[in-house]
C-alpha positions in Angstrom: 11.6 5.8 4.3 7.6 4.8 3.3 4.5 5.7 5.7 2.4 2.6 6.2 -1.0 3.3 7.6 -3.2 0.5 9.3 -6.7 0.7 9.6 -9.8 -2.0 11.8 -8.2 -5.1 13.0 -4.7 -4.5 11.3 -4.2 -1.3 13.9 -5.1 -3.9 16.8 -2.8 -6.7 15.3 0.1 -4.7 14.7 -0.6 -2.3 17.3 -0.1 0.9 15.7 -1.6 3.3 13.7 1.4 4.0 11.2 4.6 3.2 10.9 7.8 3.4 8.9 8.9 0.9 6.1 12.3 0.5 4.0 10.8 -1.2 1.3 10.9 -1.9 -2.6 7.7 -2.9 -3.4 3.9 -4.0 -2.2 5.4 -7.8 -1.9 8.2 -6.6 0.6 6.2 -4.6 2.8 3.5 -7.4 3.3 7.2 -9.5 4.4 8.1 -7.2 6.6 4.7 -6.8 8.1 5.1 -10.5 8.8 8.5 -10.4 9.9 7.5 -7.3 12.5 3.6 -8.4 13.2 3.2 -12.2 12.4 0.9 -14.8 10.0 -2.2 -13.2 11.0 -1.5 -9.8 10.6 0.2 -10.7 7.5 -2.4 -12.5 6.0 -5.1 -9.6 7.2 -3.4 -7.2 5.3 -3.2 -9.3 2.3 -7.3 -9.5 2.5 -7.0 -5.6 3.0 -7.6 -2.8 -0.1 -4.3 -2.1 -0.4 -3.7 1.6 -1.6 -0.5 3.6 -2.5 -1.0 7.2 -2.4 -5.0 6.7 -2.3 -4.7 4.4 -5.5 -5.3 1.2 -5.5 -2.2 -0.9 -6.1 -4.0 -3.1 -8.6 -4.4 0.0 -10.7 -0.5 -0.2 -10.9 1.5 -3.5 -10.8 0.0 -5.4 -8.1 2.3 -6.4 -5.6 5.3 -5.7 -7.7 4.3 -1.6 -7.6 7.5 -0.2 -6.8 7.5 2.5 -4.1 9.8 5.5 -3.3 10.5 7.1 -0.1 7.7 9.6 -0.3 5.0 7.1 -0.7 2.3 6.1 1.9 0.9 2.6 1.8 -2.6 2.1 3.5 -4.3 -1.1 3.9 -8.5 -0.6 4.5 -10.3 -3.3 5.4 -12.6 -4.3 3.1 -16.5 -4.2 4.1 -19.6 -6.0 2.5 -22.9 -6.5 3.0 -26.2 -7.9 2.0 
């Protein structure tokens, strides 16, 4: 199982700071978030910076990035100002 960590509004929507999931890739993690926590949580997760063991998943294979049981996937809200 992988560990999934949530911050900000996504933490409030899921009702937890972290959970364990079975998933083969990032796309599957997002599908499981949608199934467990609803469309709003899944949409919010897609807008987050998604980290795999502290690395941006876009540095790997994006949504197709494969996962190992010891991996930690973290959803960090993106903030911008001007």
